[in-house]
C-alpha positions as CSV (number, residue, x, y, z in Angstrom):
1,M,0.0,-0.1,0.0
2,Q,2.8,2.3,0.9
3,V,4.6,1.5,-2.4
4,L,1.4,2.2,-4.4
5,A,1.0,5.6,-2.5
6,G,4.6,6.3,-3.3
7,L,4.3,5.5,-6.9
8,V,1.1,7.9,-7.3
9,L,2.9,10.7,-5.5
10,A,6.0,10.3,-7.7
11,L,3.6,10.2,-10.9
12,M,1.8,13.4,-9.8
13,I,5.1,15.1,-9.2
14,A,6.5,14.1,-12.6
15,A,3.3,15.4,-14.3
16,T,3.6,18.7,-12.6
17,L,7.2,19.2,-13.6
18,D,6.4,18.3,-17.2
19,A,3.4,20.6,-17.2
20,G,5.7,23.5,-18.0
21,E,4.5,27.0,-16.8
22,L,1.6,26.7,-14.4
23,Q,-1.3,29.1,-15.0
24,D,-3.2,30.9,-12.1
25,P,-6.9,29.6,-12.2
26,T,-7.9,32.8,-10.5
27,R,-6.2,35.2,-13.0
28,P,-8.8,37.1,-15.0
29,S,-9.1,35.8,-18.5
30,F,-8.2,39.1,-20.1
31,L,-4.8,39.0,-18.4
32,S,-3.9,35.6,-19.7
33,P,-1.3,35.2,-22.5
34,G,-2.7,34.9,-25.8
35,A,-6.1,36.5,-24.8
36,D,-8.0,38.5,-27.5
37,D,-8.4,41.7,-25.2
38,V,-5.4,43.0,-23.5
39,A,-5.9,45.2,-20.6
40,A,-3.3,47.6,-21.6
41,G,-4.9,48.5,-25.1
42,D,-4.7,47.1,-28.6
43,A,-1.7,44.6,-28.5
44,K,-1.3,45.0,-32.2
45,T,-0.8,48.7,-32.1
46,A,1.4,49.0,-29.0
47,P,3.0,45.7,-28.0
48,S,5.6,47.4,-25.9
49,L,3.4,49.6,-23.8
50,V,1.5,48.5,-20.7
51,L,-0.6,50.9,-18.8
52,N,-0.1,50.2,-15.0
53,A,-2.1,53.1,-13.3
54,I,-3.8,56.4,-13.8
55,R,-3.5,59.2,-11.3
56,L,-6.0,62.2,-11.6
57,S,-6.2,65.3,-9.3
58,P,-7.7,68.6,-9.7
59,T,-4.0,69.9,-10.3
60,R,-2.4,66.9,-11.8
61,R,-2.9,64.2,-14.3
62,S,-0.2,61.4,-14.7
63,A,-0.1,57.8,-15.6
64,M,2.2,54.9,-15.0
65,V,3.2,53.2,-18.4
66,N,5.7,50.6,-18.3
67,D,6.1,51.3,-14.6
68,R,7.2,55.0,-15.4
69,S,5.4,58.1,-14.4
70,V,4.5,60.2,-17.4
71,K,2.4,63.3,-17.8
72,V,0.7,64.7,-21.0
73,G,3.5,65.9,-23.5
74,E,6.2,63.6,-22.2
75,R,7.6,60.6,-24.3
76,I,7.7,56.9,-23.4
77,G,9.6,54.9,-26.0
78,D,8.8,56.3,-29.4
79,A,5.3,57.5,-28.4
80,R,4.3,60.9,-26.9
81,V,1.4,61.1,-24.3
82,V,-1.4,63.0,-25.8
83,A,-4.1,62.9,-23.2
84,I,-4.7,61.2,-20.0
85,D,-8.2,60.8,-18.6
86,R,-10.3,58.3,-16.3
87,N,-10.6,55.9,-19.4
88,G,-7.1,55.5,-20.3
89,V,-4.2,57.2,-21.9
90,R,-4.2,58.5,-25.4
91,L,-0.6,58.1,-27.2
92,Q,0.6,59.3,-30.3
93,R,3.3,57.4,-32.6
94,G,4.0,59.3,-35.8
95,T,0.7,60.3,-37.2
96,E,-1.3,57.4,-35.6
97,Q,-3.0,57.9,-32.3
98,F,-4.0,54.8,-29.9
99,T,-5.3,54.5,-26.4
100,L,-4.3,52.4,-23.6
101,H,-6.9,51.2,-21.2
102,L,-6.7,49.9,-17.6
103,L,-9.6,47.3,-18.2
104,P,-10.9,45.6,-21.3
105,I,-13.5,47.6,-23.4
106,K,-15.8,44.6,-23.5
107,V,-18.4,44.7,-20.9
108,K,-20.8,41.6,-20.4
109,Q,-24.6,42.5,-20.4
110,A,-27.2,40.3,-18.9
111,P,-29.7,38.5,-21.5
112,K,-32.6,41.0,-22.4
113,A,-35.0,38.7,-20.6
114,A,-33.1,38.8,-17.3
115,R,-32.9,42.7,-17.4
116,Q,-36.7,43.1,-17.8
């Protein structure tokens, strides 16, 4: 019986080691690698820019992009910060403008029958 339990334990450990990188089952799907929606904005437009936080006060607007504090007019990489508001940070790269978001744009809605 102890030999069987030891064998089962060894197989479980071997399977875990062979599984590669383990995924956190509690991590939101929009933060999972390969997800369609990326919390930091459009991955095709800005793969190297990640919006970490937005700070708004009556006298100051700033954001954390790639763990660096930026204000309107400053540059982060090859992009310039155009605007900061509660919805995200608008950047300009050349003639193209794009927005980084903290949360995905998709919002789930209850079915019509449930809302009535």
